[in-house]
N, C-alpha and C positions, 0 to 999 in steps of 0.2 A: 534761331528766332528771326534772323533776317529773312530767311526763306519763307517763314510763316507770314511775315509782313508783306513780302513780295506777292505771295499767293492772295493775300487779302486785297492788295491793290490791283491784282489781275483777276479779281473774282468773277466778272462777267464771262470771261472765256472759260474759267473753271466750271461755272454753272452749266454752260452749254455743253462742255465736254462730258460732264457727268450725266447730263440728260441724254447725250448720244450713246453712252455706254449702257444706260438703263434701258433705252429703247432697243438696243441690240440684244440685250439679255432677254427682254420680253419676246422679241422675234424668235430667238433661239428656243424658248420653252413653249411657245404657243404652236399648236398644230396648224392653225390657220392664221396667218398674219394679215391677210387681206381684210380690210374693213374694221380693224381693231381700234376700238375707241380708246383703250388704255394707251396704246402707242401714240395715237394722235394727240391726246390731251397731255401726255407726259412731255411731248415735244413743245406744245403751246405753252405749258406752264414754265418750262425751263427757259424758253425764249422770253416770255413776259417778265420773269424774274431777272434775267440778265439785262433786259431793257430798262427796268426800273433802277437797277444798280448803275447802269451806264449813265442814265439821266442824273443820278445823284453825283456821279463823278464829274459832270459838267461844272459843278459849282465847288469842286474841291481843288486845292493847289496841285499843279502838275508835278511830275517827277519821273524817275526811272526805276525799273525793277530788273531783277536777274542780271546783276552786274552790268547795268546800263544797256542791256540788249533790247529792252522794250520800254515804252513810255506810257504814261497814263495821264488823264486830265487833258484839258485844252482841246486841240484839234483831234487828238487820238480819241478822246471820249466822244466828241461830236461825230466822228466817223463811225464809231461803234454804235451810236444811237441810230444813225441812218441805216447801217447794215442790219441791225436787229429789227428795226421797224419794217424794212423792206422784206426781210425773211418772214416775219410774223404775218404780215398781210398777204404775202404770196401763199402762205399755208392756209390762211383763212379762205381764200378763193380757190384753193386746190382740192379741198376735201370732196366736195360734190363733183367737181370736174374729174378727178382721178377715179372716183367710184363709177361715174358714168362711162368712162372709157375702159373700165375694168383693169386699171393699173394702180390701184391704191394699196400697194405692197408696203409692209411695215419697214422694209429696208430703205424705202425712199426717204422716210423721215430720219432714219439714222444717218444716211448719207448727207441729207441737208444739214443736220446738226454738225457733223464733222467738217463739212465744207464751211460752215459758218465759223467754226473754231479757227480754221485757217484764215478766213477773212478778218476776224477780229485780231488775230496775231499780225497779219499784214498791215492792218490799219494802225497798229501801235508800234511797228518795228522801228528800232533805233540802231540796227546792226544788219549787215548784209546777210549773216547767217539766219537771222530771224525773218528777213524778207524771203529768203529761199524756203525756209520751213513753212511759213504761212502760205506762200504761193503754191507750193507743191501739195500741201494738205488740202487746200481749196481745189486745185486743178484735178487731182486724182479722183475726188468725189464727183466733180462736175462731168468728167469724162464718162463715168458710169451713168449718171442721170441723163446725159444727152442721148444715150442709147436705150432709154427705158422702153420705148415702143419698138422692140427689136424685130417684131414680126412684120413691120412696115419697112420698105426699102429706104425711105427717107430717114427713118430712125437710126438704122444701122449706119447709113452714110454720114449722118450727123455726128455720131459717136466716133467713127473712124477718122473723119476729117479733123475733128476737134482734138483727138488724141495725137495724131501725127503732127499737125501744125503746132499744137501746144508743146509737144516734146521738142520740136525744132526750135521754138522760141526760147524754151528753157535752156537749150545749149548756148544760145547767144547770151542769155542772162548770166549763166554760171561762168562762162568764159570771161565776161566783163567783170564779174566779181573777183575772179582770180587775178586779173590784171590790176584792178584797183588795190587789191591786197598787196600785190607786188610793188605798186607805186608808193603806197603809204605805210605798209607794214602793220596795218590794223584793219579790222572789219567794222569798227564802230563808225557810224556815219559822221558824227561831229568830229571825231579825231581825224578821219580822212580829210575833211575840209580844212582842218588846222595844219595837217602835216604834209599835204601834197605840195609838190613843187611845180605842178601844172605842166609836166613834161609829156612826151609822146605816149608813154605807158599809161599815164593817168587818163589822157583824152581818149585813147583807144579803149580802155576799160569802160569809161563813162559812156562812150558811144555804143558799145555792145550792150551795156546795161539798159540804156534807153531803148534800143531796138527790142529787147525782151519785153519792156513795159509797153511799147507801142503795139506789139502783138496782142497783149492782154486787154488793152483798151480799144482795140479795133481801129487803130489809126491807119490811114492810107500811107504807104502801100502794103500794110500788114493786116488788112481787113478781110482777106479772102475767105476765111472760114465762117465769118459771121452770118451771112444770109442762109447758108445751107444748114448750119447748126441751129439757128433760131427756127427755121421752118420744120426741121425734123424732130425737135424736142417738144414734149408736151407743153402746151401754151403757158400754163401757170409756172412751170419750171423755167421756161424761156424768160418770163418776167423776172424770176430770181437771178438768172444769168445776167440779164440786162441792167439790173439795178444794184443788187447787193455786191456782186463780184466786181462790177465796174467801180462802185464807190470805194471799195477796199483798195483797189489798185491805184485809183487817183489819189487817195490819202497817202499811200506809200510813196507815190511819185512826188507829191508835194514835199514830203520829208527828205527824199533824195535830193531834189533840186535845191532846197533851202539849206540843207546841212552839209552836203558833200561838196557843192560848188562854192568856192570863195566869192565874195561880193563882186570883186573886180572882173569875174568871168561871166557875169550875167549877159553882157552883149553877145558873147560867143554862142552860148547854148540857147539863148533866147531866139537868135536868128534861126536856128535849126527848128525849134518848136514852132516858130511863125510859119515856116515853109510847110511843115507837116500839117499844121492847123488849117492853112488855106486849102491844101490838097484834100484834106478830110472833109471840110465843109462843102467844097464844091462837088467832089465826086459823090459823097453821100446823098446830097440833095438831087443831083442830076439823075442818078440811077434810080432813086426813089420815085422820081416823076413818072417813070414808065412801068412801074410794077403793078400787076393786076392781082397779085396775091397779097393780102393784107399783112400777113406775118412777115413776108419778105420786105414789104414797104416799111414796116416798123423796124426791121433789122437795119435797113439802109438809113432810116431816120436816126437810129441809135448811133450809127457811124458819124452822121452829121453832128449830133449832139456832143460826141467826143471831141469834134473839132471846136465847137463853141467852148467847151471846158478848157481846151488847150489855149484858147485866146487868153483866159485868165492866168494860166501858167506862164505864158510868154511874157506877161507884164513883169514877172519876177519880183513882185512887191507884196507886202502883207495884205494890201487891199485886194490884189489879184487872187491870192490864196484864199482869203475869206470869201470872195465872190465865187470861187470854185466850190467851196464847201457848201455855200447856200444853194448853188445850182444843183449839187448832188442831191440835196433834200428835195428841191423842186422836181428834178428829173425822176426821183423815186416815186413821188406822189402821183405824177401824171402817167408814168409808164406802167406802174403796177396796175393803175386803174384802167388804162387802155387795154392792156393784155387781159385783164380780168373780164372785161365786157366781151372781148374777142373769144375768150374761153367759154363764156356763157352761150354765145351764139354757136360755137363749135359743138357744144354738148348736145345740141338738138339733132345734128345730122352727121356726126362723125368727125374724125381727126382731121380730115382734109377739107373741111367746109370753110375755106378761107379765101376763095376767089371773090373779088369785089362785087361781081354780078350777084353772088348769093346774098348780098346785103340789101338788095332792092326791096324797099318797102318795110324793112325790119324796124325802122324808127317808129312805126305806128303799131307794131305788134305788141311790144312792151315799151311804152313811152318813156318810162323812167330810165331804162337802160339806153335808149337812144339819146336821151338828154345827157346822161352821164358820159357816154362816149363822145358826144359833141363837146362837152366841157373839157375832157382830157385832150382831145385833138386841138381845140382852140388854144389850150395852154401849151401844148407841144409846138404849135406854130408861133408862139410868142405874142399872142394877142392879149391886150389888157382887158379886164383887170385880173387875169389869172396869174398863178405863181410862175409860169414859164416866162412871162414878160419880164417880171422882176429879176429872175435869174439871168436872162440874157442882158438886160440893162446893166446889171452889176458887172458882169465879165467884160462887156464892151466899154463901160465907163472906166474900169481899171486899166484897160488897154489904152484908152485915150489919155488918161492921166500919166501913163508911162511913155507917152509920145509915140504910140503905135496906132496912129489915126488910120492909116491905110488898112491895117489888119481889121480894125473895128468896122470900117466901111465894107470890106469883103464879107464880114460876118453878118452885118445887117442885110446886105443884098442876098446872101445865101438863105438867111432866115425868111426873107420876103418870098423867095422862090418856093420855099417849103409849104407856103400857104396853099398852093395848088393841090398837092397830093393829099393834104389833110382834109381840105374842103371837098375833095372828090369823093371821099368816103361818105360824107354827110349828104352829098348830092344823091348818092344811091340810097341812103337811108330814108330820105324824105321826098325825093323828086323822081324816083324811078319806080315803076311797078313791076312786080315779079310775075313771070308766066305761071309759076307754081307757088302761090303764097305759102310761106312757112308758118306753121303753127308752133309758136314758142311756148313751152310748158312753164308753169310757175316756178321761179327760182327758189332755192332754199333761203332761209333767214340769214345764214352766215355770209354767203356771197353777196346778198343784197345789202346787208348792213355794212359790210366792209367797203363796198364800192361807194355807198352813200357817204361814209366817213371820208374816204379818199377824195371824193368830189368836193365835199365841204371844205376840207383842208386846202385843196387846190385853189378854191376861191378865197378862203381866209388869208392864207399867206401871200396871196396876190394883192390883197387890200391892206393888210397890216403886217408887212415884213420886218418892221422895226425891231421887235424883240429879238428875233434870231440874228439879225444883222448886228445889233449892238452886242449880243453875246459873242459872236465870232470876232468882231473887232476888239472886244475886251480881252480875248485870249492873248493877243499880242501885246497890247498896252499894259496889261497887268503883270506881264512877266511869265505867264504860264507857258509861253513858247520860248523860254530862255534856252531850251535845248537847241534852238536853231543856232548853229555855231557861227553864223555870220552876223 
């Protein structure tokens, strides 16, 4: 009976896993899996059902399942909501795009569902074993998705680089877990924090574990795979990589930092996070400044945003963790939207239609898409009144309240520098004329409606962030984060 209760509390992941198995069966029995409406809508229904259940979990008392290997409620539930929301909207904008590039295979949706199961497990992990299972379930599916367009050189290169560097980072992660187990005699995150003596074995394991996480979140100097993988992966799948997988990894990283490390060790590990955050913000923005390929620019932008998120982690406070969670929501809204518009432009002229010169005059061809891309780019730059401004404000405020004023200043300056490359895209959209004007065909209802919703939410949460902020702050004060061992 306890296991039945555990399954009930873990129901969003169960629903998505069942959906993945059903789509896999449909693929197996259908002679033609391309363009299958049954596969697509099975995927959408399972994700929507899981999203509804996760939203319900937000307002339920938190706890643990499966012998305290995973948690539910609180930050875990919020992380799952962000992951499922990102996945759902990535698939909304994917249908027409994948059909246009002739890669709408049924297996794609099965792989997305299985990757999402790994992400949901990762975002609720309370044990090193659960972290490893979630991370590998997610990563193995993403390796395949990265090479979906295998007839293109950049597609094969993306998959190979992602696999090799991902496997390399997993080695660091697993070795770190082994050392932590040797130091504490347990794999439970809370128990490690309670039983560690802070010796050399513990810090060696913790360091290797963090290196593994830094690879997954594209932190400098472990970011090398990101631009090539993002460029070679189908654009809507790239949006999935950049949002859902990054959100899951950051939620797991919050749990590791808050549960494994005793309170008195915050100054030691916070200093490491600060250095990595500064390098990530500076390098991500500087290299993005010189990119002429829009997808590569967004890839380096995502590296810079990982740096902003790490500013909140460096604070080592409940305020900082809540700010990171809010930023993950903000980042999901504006990044899925930006990649969605890029995918729409790409549908007209092929997979490689991503040079910034190609965008000349496109803002007037389909005005609504030009306006929406401008909204998402303004938000990514951190300009009010969009959600990106609130997200950056919260992480920088948390750093200042934790006496990390210098780190916050670097973050603000790096964010100011990013305005150049975001506005450069809009200059081409509206202030440059194309030698060969592109005739953009009418978009489908699903992609248009999805992007309009994302643009509306980007504005809404920038104007009225209070509800989400109060919810996140309440997770800690109400005791739903009592799992935090410190």
